[in-house]
C-alpha positions as CSV (number, residue, x, y, z in Angstrom):
1,X,-21.6,-7.1,-1.7
2,X,-18.0,-6.3,-0.6
3,X,-15.6,-9.3,-1.1
4,X,-13.4,-10.7,1.7
5,X,-10.2,-9.5,0.1
6,X,-11.7,-6.0,-0.2
7,X,-12.7,-6.0,3.5
8,X,-9.2,-7.1,4.4
9,X,-7.8,-4.3,2.3
10,X,-9.8,-1.8,4.3
11,X,-7.7,-2.8,7.3
12,X,-4.5,-2.4,5.4
13,X,-5.2,1.1,4.1
14,X,-4.5,2.9,7.5
15,X,-1.0,1.4,7.3
16,X,-0.4,1.9,3.6
17,X,2.9,3.7,4.3
18,X,4.2,0.5,5.9
19,X,3.1,-1.4,2.9
20,X,4.9,1.2,0.7
21,X,8.2,0.7,2.6
22,X,7.8,-3.1,2.4
23,X,7.2,-2.9,-1.4
24,X,10.3,-0.8,-1.8
25,X,12.4,-3.2,0.1
26,X,11.1,-6.3,-1.7
27,X,11.7,-4.5,-5.0
28,X,15.3,-4.2,-4.0
29,X,15.4,-7.9,-3.2
30,X,13.8,-8.7,-6.5
31,X,16.2,-6.6,-8.5
32,X,19.3,-8.0,-6.8
33,X,17.9,-11.5,-7.1
34,X,17.4,-11.0,-10.8
35,X,20.9,-9.5,-11.2
36,X,22.6,-12.5,-9.6
37,X,22.3,-14.7,-12.7
38,X,23.7,-11.9,-14.9
39,X,26.7,-11.5,-12.6
40,X,27.4,-15.2,-12.4
41,X,27.1,-15.5,-16.2
42,X,29.6,-12.7,-16.7
43,X,32.0,-14.3,-14.2
44,X,32.0,-17.5,-16.3
45,X,32.4,-15.5,-19.5
46,X,35.5,-13.7,-18.0
47,X,37.2,-16.5,-16.1
48,X,40.5,-15.8,-17.9
49,X,40.2,-12.1,-17.8
50,X,40.5,-9.5,-15.0
51,X,36.9,-8.4,-15.2
52,X,35.8,-11.7,-13.5
53,X,37.1,-10.4,-10.2
54,X,35.1,-7.2,-10.5
55,X,31.9,-9.2,-11.2
56,X,32.7,-11.4,-8.3
57,X,33.0,-8.4,-5.9
58,X,29.7,-7.0,-7.3
59,X,28.0,-10.4,-6.6
60,X,29.2,-10.3,-3.0
61,X,28.0,-6.8,-2.5
62,X,24.6,-7.5,-4.2
63,X,24.1,-10.6,-2.0
64,X,24.9,-8.6,1.2
65,X,22.5,-5.7,0.3
66,X,19.8,-8.2,-0.7
67,X,20.1,-9.9,2.7
68,X,19.7,-6.6,4.6
69,X,16.7,-5.6,2.4
70,X,15.1,-9.0,2.9
71,X,15.5,-8.8,6.7
72,X,13.9,-5.3,6.6
73,X,11.0,-6.4,4.4
74,X,10.2,-9.4,6.5
75,X,10.0,-7.2,9.7
76,X,8.2,-4.3,8.1
77,X,5.6,-6.7,6.6
78,X,5.2,-8.5,9.9
79,X,4.5,-5.1,11.6
80,X,1.9,-4.5,8.9
81,X,0.3,-7.9,9.3
82,X,0.2,-7.7,13.1
83,X,-1.3,-4.2,13.0
84,X,-4.1,-5.4,10.7
85,X,-4.9,-8.4,12.9
86,X,-4.8,-6.3,16.1
87,X,-7.3,-3.9,14.5
88,X,-9.5,-6.7,13.2
89,X,-9.6,-8.6,16.5
90,X,-10.4,-5.4,18.4
91,X,-13.2,-4.5,16.0
92,X,-14.6,-8.1,16.2
93,X,-14.6,-8.1,20.0
94,X,-16.2,-4.7,20.1
95,X,-18.8,-5.8,17.5
96,X,-19.7,-8.8,19.6
97,X,-20.1,-6.6,22.7
98,X,-22.4,-4.3,20.8
99,X,-24.7,-7.0,19.6
100,X,-28.2,-7.1,21.1
101,X,-29.1,-9.8,23.7
102,X,-30.9,-11.8,21.1
103,X,-27.6,-12.4,19.3
104,X,-26.1,-14.3,22.3
105,X,-29.2,-16.6,22.4
106,X,-28.3,-18.0,19.0
107,X,-24.5,-17.9,19.1
108,X,-22.8,-20.2,21.6
109,X,-20.0,-18.7,23.7
110,X,-17.5,-21.3,22.4
111,X,-18.4,-20.4,18.8
112,X,-17.7,-16.7,19.4
113,X,-14.4,-17.5,21.3
114,X,-13.3,-19.6,18.3
115,X,-14.0,-16.7,15.9
116,X,-12.0,-14.2,18.0
117,X,-9.1,-16.6,18.6
118,X,-8.7,-19.4,16.0
119,X,-10.2,-17.6,13.0
120,X,-8.3,-14.5,13.6
121,X,-5.1,-16.5,14.3
122,X,-5.5,-18.1,10.8
123,X,-5.7,-14.6,9.3
124,X,-2.7,-13.5,11.4
125,X,-0.5,-16.1,9.8
126,X,-1.6,-15.0,6.3
127,X,-1.4,-11.3,7.0
128,X,2.1,-11.4,8.5
129,X,4.3,-14.4,7.6
130,X,2.5,-15.4,4.3
131,X,2.1,-11.8,3.2
132,X,5.8,-11.1,3.7
133,X,6.7,-14.2,1.7
134,X,4.1,-13.3,-1.0
135,X,5.5,-9.8,-1.5
136,X,9.1,-11.1,-1.6
137,X,8.3,-14.0,-4.0
138,X,6.2,-11.7,-6.3
139,X,9.1,-9.2,-6.6
140,X,11.6,-12.0,-7.3
141,X,9.2,-13.5,-9.8
142,X,8.6,-10.2,-11.7
143,X,12.3,-9.3,-12.0
144,X,13.3,-12.9,-12.9
145,X,10.7,-13.0,-15.7
146,X,12.2,-9.7,-17.0
147,X,15.7,-11.3,-16.8
148,X,14.8,-14.4,-18.8
149,X,13.2,-12.2,-21.5
150,X,16.3,-10.2,-21.7
151,X,18.5,-13.3,-22.0
152,X,16.4,-15.1,-24.6
153,X,12.9,-13.8,-25.4
154,X,12.0,-16.8,-27.5
155,X,12.7,-19.2,-24.6
156,X,10.9,-16.8,-22.2
157,X,7.9,-16.7,-24.6
158,X,7.7,-20.5,-24.5
159,X,7.5,-20.4,-20.7
160,X,4.4,-18.1,-21.0
161,X,2.7,-20.6,-23.2
162,X,3.4,-23.3,-20.6
163,X,2.2,-21.1,-17.7
164,X,-1.4,-22.4,-17.7
165,X,0.0,-25.9,-16.7
166,X,1.2,-24.3,-13.5
167,X,-1.6,-21.8,-13.0
168,X,-4.7,-24.0,-13.3
169,X,-3.6,-26.5,-10.6
170,X,-2.8,-23.6,-8.3
171,X,-6.3,-22.2,-8.7
172,X,-7.9,-25.6,-8.2
173,X,-5.9,-26.4,-5.1
174,X,-6.7,-22.9,-3.7
175,X,-10.5,-23.2,-4.1
176,X,-10.4,-26.7,-2.6
177,X,-8.4,-25.5,0.4
178,X,-10.6,-22.5,0.9
179,X,-13.7,-24.7,1.3
180,X,-11.9,-27.1,3.6
181,X,-10.6,-24.3,5.7
182,X,-14.1,-22.9,6.3
183,X,-15.3,-26.3,7.3
184,X,-12.3,-26.7,9.6
185,X,-13.0,-23.4,11.3
186,X,-16.6,-24.3,11.9
187,X,-15.7,-27.7,13.4
188,X,-13.1,-26.0,15.6
189,X,-15.8,-23.6,16.8
190,X,-18.1,-26.5,17.6
191,X,-15.3,-28.3,19.5
192,X,-14.6,-25.1,21.5
193,X,-18.2,-24.8,22.4
194,X,-18.3,-28.4,23.7
195,X,-15.2,-27.7,25.6
196,X,-16.5,-24.5,27.1
197,X,-19.9,-26.0,28.1
198,X,-18.3,-29.1,29.6
199,X,-15.8,-27.2,31.7
200,X,-18.2,-24.6,32.8
201,X,-20.8,-27.2,33.7
202,X,-18.3,-29.7,35.3
203,X,-20.4,-30.0,38.4
204,X,-23.5,-31.1,36.5
205,X,-21.4,-33.5,34.4
206,X,-20.0,-35.2,37.5
207,X,-23.4,-35.1,39.3
208,X,-25.0,-37.0,36.4
209,X,-22.0,-39.2,35.7
210,X,-21.9,-38.0,32.1
211,X,-18.1,-37.9,31.8
212,X,-18.1,-40.8,29.2
213,X,-20.9,-39.2,27.2
214,X,-19.2,-35.8,27.1
215,X,-15.9,-37.5,26.2
216,X,-17.8,-39.2,23.4
217,X,-19.2,-35.9,22.1
218,X,-15.7,-34.5,22.2
219,X,-14.2,-37.5,20.4
220,X,-16.8,-37.2,17.6
221,X,-15.9,-33.5,17.2
222,X,-12.2,-34.2,17.1
223,X,-12.7,-37.0,14.6
224,X,-14.5,-34.6,12.3
225,X,-11.6,-32.2,12.6
226,X,-9.2,-35.0,12.0
227,X,-10.9,-35.9,8.7
228,X,-11.0,-32.3,7.5
229,X,-7.4,-31.7,8.5
230,X,-6.3,-34.9,6.7
231,X,-8.1,-33.8,3.5
232,X,-6.4,-30.4,3.9
233,X,-2.9,-32.0,4.3
234,X,-3.5,-34.4,1.4
235,X,-4.5,-31.5,-0.8
236,X,-1.5,-29.5,0.3
237,X,0.9,-32.4,-0.1
238,X,-0.4,-33.2,-3.6
239,X,0.2,-29.6,-4.6
240,X,4.0,-29.4,-4.3
241,X,4.9,-32.7,-6.0
242,X,2.6,-32.0,-8.9
243,X,4.1,-28.5,-9.4
244,X,7.5,-30.1,-9.1
245,X,6.8,-32.7,-11.9
246,X,5.4,-29.9,-14.1
247,X,8.5,-27.8,-13.4
248,X,10.9,-30.6,-14.3
249,X,9.1,-31.1,-17.6
250,X,9.3,-27.4,-18.5
251,X,13.1,-27.3,-17.5
252,X,13.8,-30.4,-19.6
253,X,12.3,-28.8,-22.6
254,X,14.2,-25.6,-22.0
255,X,17.5,-27.4,-21.7
256,X,17.0,-29.2,-25.1
257,X,16.4,-25.9,-26.7
258,X,19.5,-24.3,-25.1
259,X,21.7,-27.1,-26.2
260,X,20.7,-26.5,-29.8
261,X,21.4,-22.8,-29.4
262,X,24.9,-23.4,-28.1
263,X,25.7,-25.9,-30.9
264,X,24.7,-23.3,-33.4
265,X,26.8,-20.7,-31.5
266,X,23.8,-18.5,-30.9
267,X,24.4,-18.5,-27.1
268,X,27.6,-18.5,-24.9
269,X,28.1,-20.8,-22.0
270,X,27.9,-17.8,-19.6
271,X,24.5,-16.8,-21.0
272,X,23.3,-20.4,-20.7
273,X,24.4,-20.6,-17.1
274,X,22.7,-17.2,-16.4
275,X,19.5,-18.5,-18.0
276,X,19.6,-21.8,-16.1
277,X,20.2,-20.0,-12.8
278,X,17.4,-17.6,-13.6
279,X,15.1,-20.4,-14.5
280,X,16.0,-22.4,-11.4
281,X,15.4,-19.3,-9.3
282,X,12.2,-18.6,-11.1
283,X,10.9,-22.1,-10.3
284,X,11.2,-21.5,-6.5
285,X,8.8,-18.5,-6.3
286,X,6.4,-20.2,-8.8
287,X,6.4,-23.4,-6.6
288,X,6.0,-21.4,-3.4
289,X,3.2,-19.3,-4.8
290,X,1.1,-22.4,-4.7
291,X,1.6,-22.8,-1.0
292,X,1.2,-19.0,-0.5
293,X,-2.1,-19.2,-2.3
294,X,-3.2,-22.1,-0.2
295,X,-2.5,-20.2,3.0
296,X,-4.4,-17.1,1.7
297,X,-7.4,-19.3,0.7
298,X,-7.4,-20.7,4.2
299,X,-7.3,-17.2,5.6
300,X,-10.1,-16.1,3.3
301,X,-12.2,-19.0,4.6
302,X,-11.5,-18.0,8.2
303,X,-12.0,-14.2,7.5
304,X,-15.3,-14.9,5.9
305,X,-16.5,-16.2,9.2
306,X,-15.1,-13.1,11.0
307,X,-16.7,-10.7,8.5
308,X,-20.0,-12.5,9.0
309,X,-20.0,-11.0,12.6
310,X,-18.6,-7.6,11.5
311,X,-21.4,-7.3,8.9
312,X,-24.1,-7.7,11.6
313,X,-26.1,-4.7,12.8
314,X,-25.2,-3.6,16.3
315,X,-27.6,-3.0,19.1
316,X,-30.1,-0.3,18.0
317,X,-29.2,2.9,19.7
318,X,-31.3,5.5,17.9
319,X,-32.0,7.6,20.9
320,X,-30.3,11.1,21.0
321,X,-31.8,12.5,24.3
322,X,-29.9,12.1,27.6
323,X,-31.8,10.8,30.7
324,X,-30.0,12.7,33.4
325,X,-32.4,11.8,36.3
326,X,-35.6,10.0,37.2
327,X,-38.2,12.1,38.9
328,X,-41.7,10.9,38.6
329,X,-42.9,7.5,37.2
330,X,-42.3,4.5,34.9
331,X,-45.2,3.6,32.6
332,X,-45.8,0.4,30.5
333,X,-48.5,1.5,28.0
334,X,-50.1,-1.5,26.1
335,X,-46.8,-3.2,25.7
336,X,-46.5,-6.2,23.3
337,X,-43.4,-8.3,22.7
338,X,-42.6,-11.4,20.7
339,X,-39.2,-13.1,20.1
340,X,-40.5,-14.5,16.8
341,X,-43.4,-13.4,14.6
342,X,-46.7,-14.9,15.8
343,X,-45.1,-16.0,19.1
344,X,-46.4,-13.4,21.6
345,X,-44.7,-13.4,25.0
346,X,-46.3,-10.2,26.4
347,X,-49.7,-9.1,25.3
348,X,-51.0,-5.6,26.2
349,X,-49.1,-5.0,29.5
350,X,-50.1,-1.7,31.1
351,X,-49.2,-0.4,34.5
352,X,-47.6,2.7,36.2
353,X,-44.9,2.6,38.8
354,X,-44.5,5.9,40.8
355,X,-41.0,6.9,41.9
356,X,-40.0,5.3,45.2
357,X,-42.4,2.4,45.1
358,X,-41.7,-1.3,45.0
359,X,-43.5,-3.4,42.4
360,X,-43.4,-7.2,42.5
361,X,-44.1,-9.3,39.4
362,X,-45.1,-12.9,40.0
363,X,-46.6,-15.7,38.1
364,X,-45.9,-19.3,36.8
365,X,-42.6,-20.0,35.1
366,X,-42.4,-19.0,31.4
367,X,-45.1,-16.3,31.5
368,X,-42.7,-13.5,30.6
369,X,-41.6,-11.9,33.9
370,X,-37.9,-11.6,33.1
371,X,-38.8,-10.6,29.5
372,X,-40.9,-7.7,30.9
373,X,-38.1,-6.3,33.0
374,X,-35.6,-6.8,30.2
375,X,-37.6,-4.3,28.1
376,X,-36.9,-1.5,30.6
377,X,-33.1,-1.2,30.0
378,X,-33.9,-2.0,26.3
379,X,-32.1,-5.4,26.2
380,X,-35.0,-5.9,23.8
381,X,-37.3,-3.4,22.2
382,X,-41.1,-3.6,22.5
383,X,-42.9,-5.1,19.4
384,X,-45.8,-2.6,20.0
385,X,-46.8,-0.1,22.7
386,X,-44.6,2.2,24.7
387,X,-42.5,2.2,27.9
388,X,-42.1,5.7,29.3
389,X,-39.9,7.3,32.0
390,X,-41.2,10.6,33.3
391,X,-43.6,10.7,30.3
392,X,-41.0,10.1,27.6
393,X,-40.6,7.0,25.5
394,X,-37.4,5.3,26.5
395,X,-36.5,4.9,22.8
396,X,-35.7,8.6,22.6
397,X,-32.9,8.1,25.2
398,X,-29.4,6.9,24.3
399,X,-28.7,3.4,25.7
400,X,-25.9,4.5,27.9
401,X,-27.8,7.3,29.7
402,X,-30.9,5.0,30.1
403,X,-28.9,2.1,31.5
404,X,-27.0,4.4,33.9
405,X,-30.3,5.0,35.7
406,X,-30.9,1.3,36.2
407,X,-29.2,-1.2,38.5
408,X,-29.8,-4.9,38.1
409,X,-29.3,-7.9,40.5
410,X,-30.1,-11.3,39.0
411,X,-30.2,-14.9,40.2
412,X,-27.3,-15.8,37.9
413,X,-24.6,-13.7,39.4
414,X,-21.9,-12.7,36.9
415,X,-18.6,-11.9,38.6
416,X,-15.2,-11.6,36.9
417,X,-11.9,-13.3,37.6
418,X,-10.5,-10.3,39.5
419,X,-10.4,-8.9,43.0
420,X,-13.4,-8.2,45.2
421,X,-12.6,-4.5,44.8
422,X,-12.6,-4.6,41.0
423,X,-15.9,-6.5,41.0
424,X,-17.7,-4.1,43.3
425,X,-16.4,-1.1,41.4
426,X,-17.3,-2.7,38.0
427,X,-18.9,0.1,36.0
428,X,-17.1,2.8,38.0
429,X,-13.4,2.0,38.1
430,X,-12.7,5.5,39.5
431,X,-14.6,4.8,42.7
432,X,-12.6,5.7,45.8
433,X,-11.9,3.4,48.7
434,X,-14.5,5.0,50.9
435,X,-17.3,4.6,48.4
436,X,-16.3,0.9,47.9
437,X,-16.2,0.3,51.6
438,X,-19.6,1.9,52.2
439,X,-21.2,-0.2,49.4
440,X,-19.5,-3.3,50.8
441,X,-20.8,-2.5,54.3
442,X,-24.3,-1.9,53.1
443,X,-24.3,-5.2,51.2
444,X,-22.8,-7.0,54.2
445,X,-19.8,-8.0,52.1
446,X,-17.4,-6.9,54.9
447,X,-18.8,-9.8,57.0
448,X,-16.7,-12.3,55.0
449,X,-14.0,-10.2,53.3
450,X,-10.5,-10.3,54.7
451,X,-9.0,-8.2,51.9
452,X,-10.6,-6.4,49.0
453,X,-7.6,-7.4,46.9
454,X,-8.5,-11.1,47.2
455,X,-9.0,-12.9,43.9
456,X,-12.4,-14.6,43.6
457,X,-11.7,-17.0,40.8
458,X,-13.6,-17.5,37.5
459,X,-17.2,-16.5,38.0
460,X,-16.5,-16.0,41.7
461,X,-16.3,-19.8,42.3
462,X,-14.0,-19.3,45.4
463,X,-17.0,-17.7,47.1
464,X,-20.3,-19.2,48.3
465,X,-23.6,-18.4,46.4
466,X,-24.6,-15.9,49.1
467,X,-21.2,-14.2,49.1
468,X,-21.3,-13.8,45.4
469,X,-24.8,-12.3,45.5
470,X,-23.8,-9.8,48.2
471,X,-20.9,-8.6,46.0
472,X,-23.3,-8.1,43.1
473,X,-25.6,-6.1,45.5
474,X,-22.6,-4.0,46.6
475,X,-21.9,-3.4,42.9
476,X,-25.5,-2.2,42.4
477,X,-25.3,0.0,45.5
478,X,-22.1,1.7,44.3
479,X,-23.8,2.4,40.9
480,X,-26.4,4.4,42.9
481,X,-29.0,4.2,40.2
482,X,-32.5,5.4,41.0
483,X,-34.2,2.4,39.4
484,X,-33.6,-1.1,40.6
485,X,-34.5,-4.5,39.1
486,X,-34.2,-7.6,41.2
487,X,-34.7,-10.7,39.1
488,X,-34.9,-13.8,41.3
489,X,-32.1,-12.4,43.4
490,X,-32.5,-14.9,46.3
491,X,-34.1,-18.0,44.7
492,X,-31.0,-20.2,44.6
493,X,-29.8,-19.5,48.2
494,X,-30.2,-21.5,51.4
495,X,-32.2,-20.0,54.3
496,X,-29.2,-18.5,56.1
497,X,-27.7,-17.0,53.0
498,X,-31.1,-15.7,51.9
499,X,-31.6,-13.9,55.2
500,X,-28.3,-12.1,54.8
501,X,-29.0,-11.3,51.2
502,X,-32.5,-10.0,52.0
503,X,-31.0,-7.7,54.6
504,X,-28.5,-6.4,52.0
505,X,-31.3,-6.0,49.5
506,X,-33.3,-3.9,51.9
507,X,-30.3,-1.6,52.2
508,X,-30.1,-1.5,48.4
509,X,-33.8,-0.8,47.8
510,X,-33.9,2.1,50.3
511,X,-34.9,5.2,48.4
512,X,-35.1,3.5,45.0
513,X,-37.9,2.6,42.6
514,X,-37.8,-1.2,42.5
515,X,-39.2,-4.0,40.3
516,X,-38.9,-7.4,42.0
517,X,-39.3,-10.8,40.3
518,X,-39.6,-13.7,42.7
519,X,-40.9,-17.2,42.8
520,X,-40.8,-17.2,46.6
521,X,-43.9,-15.2,47.3
522,X,-42.8,-14.6,50.9
523,X,-40.2,-12.2,49.5
524,X,-42.7,-9.9,47.8
525,X,-45.3,-9.5,50.6
526,X,-44.0,-6.1,51.5
527,X,-44.2,-4.7,48.0
528,X,-46.4,-1.7,47.5
529,X,-48.1,-3.5,44.6
530,X,-48.0,-7.0,43.1
531,X,-48.7,-7.8,39.4
532,X,-49.7,-11.4,38.6
533,X,-48.8,-12.5,35.0
534,X,-50.4,-15.4,33.2
535,X,-50.2,-16.1,29.4
536,X,-48.3,-12.9,28.9
537,X,-51.1,-10.7,30.4
538,X,-51.7,-9.1,33.7
539,X,-54.4,-11.2,35.5
540,X,-54.3,-9.6,38.9
541,X,-52.9,-6.5,40.6
542,X,-52.9,-5.3,44.1
543,X,-51.2,-5.6,47.5
544,X,-50.5,-9.0,49.1
545,X,-53.5,-8.7,51.4
546,X,-55.8,-7.6,48.6
547,X,-54.8,-10.5,46.3
548,X,-55.1,-13.1,49.0
549,X,-58.7,-12.0,49.8
550,X,-59.6,-12.3,46.1
551,X,-58.7,-16.0,46.1
552,X,-57.5,-15.8,42.5
553,X,-54.3,-17.0,40.8
554,X,-52.0,-15.3,43.4
555,X,-53.8,-16.9,46.2
556,X,-53.4,-20.4,44.5
557,X,-49.7,-19.8,44.0
558,X,-49.2,-18.6,47.5
559,X,-51.1,-21.5,49.0
560,X,-49.1,-24.0,46.9
561,X,-45.9,-22.6,48.3
562,X,-47.2,-22.4,51.8
563,X,-48.3,-26.0,51.7
564,X,-45.0,-27.1,50.3
565,X,-43.2,-25.3,53.1
566,X,-45.6,-26.7,55.8
567,X,-45.2,-30.3,54.5
């Protein structure tokens, strides 16, 4: 299984030239940083001579060049990090879009938003700011280690022996923070989901006076985040002081050794100063590496959640044929479907729908009506049996060409926070003004529209239910697909709105092969054929008049509704 760092590296590879430039710049920074102690030491050894001035000038030049290289490395590395995160976020969003419908049933919207925003944001920090600091500190560390070995290899060797004192705590803190980071990101996702559901369902919250209950749920979520964040901060705050104490102990031992060397005249004061400066400079990258490692571990925790999504299989699109037109009939041949094993929703559904006819599907709630029509555009694939268009199994067609032949209008109207024009032309952004106007007129949208450039708000909340539905009908008319699915398209409307929407639907259905799902049986009386589902099977089939005469399940459902209306 590919590790998280390896997956992240796959996003760096396309920008490897940027990484090479950054490495070259940080190498310059490291060399000049390591040269600084030598130059300062030579200045002190030549205080009374003329060479001291030369070394002072070289120190100023080295510092200026180092500053320019450091500025360049930070910006180049930031470009690299931002490029990686942009590509990762784009791939994650596309991967979510390409997931089958089943995926969205088990992954709340707030959770997915959190992964695209908060999780990737954590990676962004590590891949830009932290990565720049890591490359810089690594270069400085490497060249300073070389420097102290050149100055006094025995003293440098002693530092290698003491290195595990620094290394082990760093690893432990990193592992601890990685686990805490993953927990933090999950809790943030849960909070985002509570926030999304509460804001999206604010009317229901107010209607049932559940403000306090929802606030309580949110407080519990933020309390869990508070505890995890506190543990993270405590772990991070313990890291630096501990490293500082260990560092002071090491420096103290080094100074005792250096004093003995000077007394025995094995080391000059300039060399001692150079070694001390190099040692002090070396301490800073070692100390900062702990924080850098902590940041990387947090990013790895977040990126693990991101790569969980990127590792999922996308919607199965094995079909290679192109469905260019619909000429003859739709057939359901002994179709079975189950969401989970041994949990059959549809059991042996068979019927034929000739081109141009209207088929209504009715039955009690939960019998699989919506599931049945969701199989036609392959939102789900059949568990067994076949669905055929013009005699060919729909699984041989590519998803795009199949779905281009199908228009759908549902009870739950999905509109976007954009203009009326953009929502009508959704799916065909190149549509001209005349085509949009004709679709709007046929759907009776022009009855209430003042300007097609008017913004409709999130999910179209600035419009009434009937107005939103008519825009969705105009969208389907503009698509001009030969097959039409109407899934409870009028069930949530008042009588006046329903009458207008029914008129718009009649314009939409004209010349199209239509499958209608409706609880209100009055809306399906004019269908060419009605199928009655019960327990996932077809119990009755016929016209409205034929089914009423039989006095079966359809007759009972129809009478129940008629009595409700009469009373």
